[in-house]
N, CA, C and O atoms as a DFTB+ gen file, in Angstrom:
240 C
 N C O
     1  1       0.838      -1.183       0.000
     2  2       0.000       0.000       0.000
     3  2       0.880       1.242       0.000
     4  3       1.818       1.359       0.789
     5  1       0.575       2.124      -0.858
     6  2       1.371       3.334      -1.000
     7  2       1.342       4.192       0.256
     8  3       2.291       4.930       0.520
     9  1       0.263       4.107       1.039
    10  2       0.134       4.983       2.207
    11  2       1.119       4.647       3.321
    12  3       1.380       5.495       4.175
    13  1       1.678       3.429       3.337
    14  2       2.681       3.123       4.361
    15  2       4.066       2.969       3.757
    16  3       5.010       2.603       4.457
    17  1       4.196       3.244       2.476
    18  2       5.494       3.277       1.832
    19  2       6.057       1.912       1.504
    20  3       5.362       0.899       1.587
    21  1       7.325       1.898       1.131
    22  2       7.960       0.669       0.657
    23  2       8.515      -0.217       1.770
    24  3       9.389      -1.045       1.515
    25  1       8.026      -0.060       2.994
    26  2       8.579      -0.834       4.112
    27  2       7.938      -2.209       4.262
    28  3       8.271      -2.943       5.192
    29  1       7.019      -2.572       3.359
    30  2       6.416      -3.900       3.365
    31  2       6.205      -4.356       1.928
    32  3       5.810      -3.580       1.058
    33  1       6.480      -5.641       1.705
    34  2       6.280      -6.221       0.376
    35  2       5.662      -7.604       0.545
    36  3       6.266      -8.493       1.145
    37  1       4.470      -7.777       0.019
    38  2       3.796      -9.067       0.077
    39  2       4.472     -10.015      -0.904
    40  3       4.680      -9.661      -2.065
    41  1       4.817     -11.216      -0.447
    42  2       5.448     -12.224      -1.291
    43  2       4.417     -13.198      -1.860
    44  3       4.290     -13.342      -3.076
    45  1       3.688     -13.860      -0.972
    46  2       2.643     -14.797      -1.368
    47  2       1.876     -15.230      -0.125
    48  3       2.252     -14.889       0.996
    49  1       0.803     -15.981      -0.331
    50  2      -0.010     -16.470       0.783
    51  2      -0.320     -17.949       0.588
    52  3      -0.316     -18.466      -0.529
    53  1      -0.588     -18.611       1.705
    54  2      -1.024     -20.005       1.710
    55  2      -2.402     -20.056       2.345
    56  3      -2.669     -19.353       3.320
    57  1      -3.276     -20.886       1.794
    58  2      -4.588     -21.123       2.390
    59  2      -4.608     -22.578       2.807
    60  3      -4.422     -23.473       1.983
    61  1      -4.836     -22.812       4.096
    62  2      -4.866     -24.166       4.639
    63  2      -6.079     -24.283       5.554
    64  3      -6.119     -23.684       6.628
    65  1      -7.063     -25.058       5.119
    66  2      -8.284     -25.176       5.912
    67  2      -8.966     -23.830       6.008
    68  3      -9.289     -23.207       4.997
    69  1      -9.181     -23.388       7.235
    70  2      -9.848     -22.100       7.445
    71  2      -8.864     -20.985       7.815
    72  3      -9.262     -19.967       8.380
    73  1      -7.579     -21.178       7.496
    74  2      -6.565     -20.176       7.827
    75  2      -5.826     -19.727       6.574
    76  3      -5.699     -20.470       5.601
    77  1      -5.345     -18.497       6.628
    78  2      -4.514     -17.955       5.564
    79  2      -3.204     -17.498       6.187
    80  3      -3.197     -16.834       7.223
    81  1      -2.097     -17.859       5.550
    82  2      -0.766     -17.474       5.999
    83  2      -0.143     -16.609       4.918
    84  3       0.043     -17.054       3.785
    85  1       0.180     -15.367       5.271
    86  2       0.777     -14.438       4.313
    87  2       2.263     -14.304       4.603
    88  3       2.672     -14.175       5.757
    89  1       3.059     -14.333       3.556
    90  2       4.499     -14.159       3.680
    91  2       4.832     -12.779       3.131
    92  3       4.565     -12.468       1.970
    93  1       5.424     -11.957       4.001
    94  2       5.754     -10.574       3.643
    95  2       7.178     -10.259       4.055
    96  3       7.701     -10.836       5.008
    97  1       7.795      -9.353       3.341
    98  2       9.039      -8.731       3.781
    99  2       8.640      -7.399       4.387
   100  3       7.982      -6.589       3.734
   101  1       9.032      -7.168       5.630
   102  2       8.630      -5.927       6.301
   103  2       9.699      -5.482       7.281
   104  3      10.484      -6.286       7.784
   105  1       9.712      -4.190       7.539
   106  2      10.680      -3.619       8.472
   107  2      10.374      -3.953       9.925
   108  3      11.283      -3.998      10.754
   109  1       9.096      -4.190      10.246
   110  2       8.728      -4.461      11.636
   111  2       7.339      -5.079      11.711
   112  3       6.586      -5.070      10.737
   113  1       7.016      -5.611      12.875
   114  2       5.662      -6.125      13.118
   115  2       4.637      -5.005      13.040
   116  3       3.519      -5.217      12.569
   117  1       5.009      -3.812      13.499
   118  2       4.080      -2.671      13.447
   119  2       3.666      -2.353      12.011
   120  3       2.511      -2.015      11.754
   121  1       4.609      -2.461      11.083
   122  2       4.297      -2.203       9.678
   123  2       3.302      -3.243       9.164
   124  3       2.371      -2.907       8.432
   125  1       3.498      -4.503       9.546
   126  2       2.579      -5.563       9.133
   127  2       1.189      -5.310       9.699
   128  3       0.193      -5.431       8.987
   129  1       1.122      -4.960      10.974
   130  2      -0.180      -4.699      11.600
   131  2      -0.871      -3.480      10.974
   132  3      -2.087      -3.493      10.781
   133  1      -0.114      -2.440      10.660
   134  2      -0.688      -1.258      10.006
   135  2      -1.236      -1.631       8.637
   136  3      -2.353      -1.250       8.286
   137  1      -0.457      -2.370       7.868
   138  2      -0.891      -2.811       6.541
   139  2      -2.159      -3.646       6.640
   140  3      -3.104      -3.441       5.878
   141  1      -2.180      -4.588       7.578
   142  2      -3.355      -5.448       7.751
   143  2      -4.577      -4.629       8.152
   144  3      -5.675      -4.861       7.645
   145  1      -4.393      -3.684       9.050
   146  2      -5.504      -2.844       9.495
   147  2      -6.075      -2.022       8.342
   148  3      -7.291      -1.946       8.167
   149  1      -5.193      -1.412       7.562
   150  2      -5.634      -0.609       6.423
   151  2      -6.313      -1.472       5.357
   152  3      -7.171      -0.991       4.618
   153  1      -5.925      -2.745       5.282
   154  2      -6.497      -3.665       4.288
   155  2      -7.740      -4.373       4.792
   156  3      -8.427      -5.043       4.021
   157  1      -8.039      -4.233       6.087
   158  2      -9.179      -4.929       6.668
   159  2      -8.927      -6.410       6.874
   160  3      -9.870      -7.201       6.888
   161  1      -7.659      -6.801       7.035
   162  2      -7.280      -8.200       7.214
   163  2      -6.934      -8.430       8.684
   164  3      -6.079      -7.732       9.229
   165  1      -7.581      -9.395       9.329
   166  2      -7.249      -9.678      10.728
   167  2      -5.883     -10.360      10.846
   168  3      -5.515     -11.177      10.001
   169  1      -5.145     -10.021      11.888
   170  2      -3.844     -10.639      12.151
   171  2      -3.917     -11.338      13.499
   172  3      -4.179     -10.710      14.525
   173  1      -3.681     -12.649      13.484
   174  2      -3.684     -13.404      14.724
   175  2      -2.307     -13.476      15.340
   176  3      -2.137     -13.253      16.539
   177  1      -1.323     -13.789      14.514
   178  2       0.033     -13.957      15.023
   179  2       1.015     -13.617      13.914
   180  3       0.762     -13.892      12.741
   181  1       2.137     -13.016      14.295
   182  2       3.215     -12.711      13.355
   183  2       4.430     -13.504      13.800
   184  3       4.817     -13.463      14.967
   185  1       5.028     -14.225      12.863
   186  2       6.196     -15.043      13.160
   187  2       7.324     -14.657      12.217
   188  3       7.158     -14.687      10.997
   189  1       8.471     -14.294      12.781
   190  2       9.633     -13.986      11.957
   191  2      10.201     -15.286      11.398
   192  3      10.287     -16.293      12.102
   193  1      10.584     -15.251      10.132
   194  2      11.211     -16.402       9.488
   195  2      12.656     -16.005       9.197
   196  3      12.924     -15.327       8.205
   197  1      13.597     -16.426      10.064
   198  2      14.981     -15.985       9.895
   199  2      15.752     -16.728       8.804
   200  3      16.778     -16.243       8.328
   201  1      15.257     -17.910       8.405
   202  2      15.984     -18.687       7.410
   203  2      15.005     -19.476       6.555
   204  3      13.997     -19.978       7.051
   205  1      15.309     -19.582       5.268
   206  2      14.493     -20.357       4.334
   207  2      15.321     -21.547       3.877
   208  3      16.497     -21.412       3.537
   209  1      14.693     -22.707       3.875
   210  2      15.331     -23.922       3.337
   211  2      14.533     -24.308       2.092
   212  3      13.318     -24.495       2.148
   213  1      15.227     -24.420       0.991
   214  2      14.604     -24.828      -0.266
   215  2      15.630     -25.640      -1.046
   216  3      16.749     -25.830      -0.571
   217  1      15.271     -26.125      -2.236
   218  2      16.235     -26.939      -2.983
   219  2      17.577     -26.249      -3.257
   220  3      18.597     -26.924      -3.395
   221  1      17.587     -24.934      -3.335
   222  2      18.837     -24.219      -3.582
   223  2      19.715     -24.080      -2.343
   224  3      20.933     -23.949      -2.462
   225  1      19.108     -24.108      -1.148
   226  2      19.858     -23.894       0.088
   227  2      19.981     -25.153       0.949
   228  3      20.649     -25.114       1.982
   229  1      19.367     -26.248       0.562
   230  2      19.293     -27.447       1.393
   231  2      20.668     -28.025       1.737
   232  3      20.830     -28.609       2.809
   233  1      21.644     -27.879       0.872
   234  2      22.979     -28.442       1.125
   235  2      23.908     -27.522       1.895
   236  3      25.036     -27.905       2.207
   237  1      23.452     -26.310       2.209
   238  2      24.311     -25.345       2.919
   239  2      24.302     -25.568       4.395
   240  3      24.969     -24.844       5.133
């Protein structure tokens, strides 16, 4: 959203059962909560993901 600037970037989301998990790059939890509030999206929990394991990084 332009109103909160470039401090958040949505990557993708997962839908599992009755839950949605959004993956974002953001400067802080406050930025995520502001974005969600402005979008009308409820936020239950925010979890930092410090490392990604995928086929390119699995051997590291």
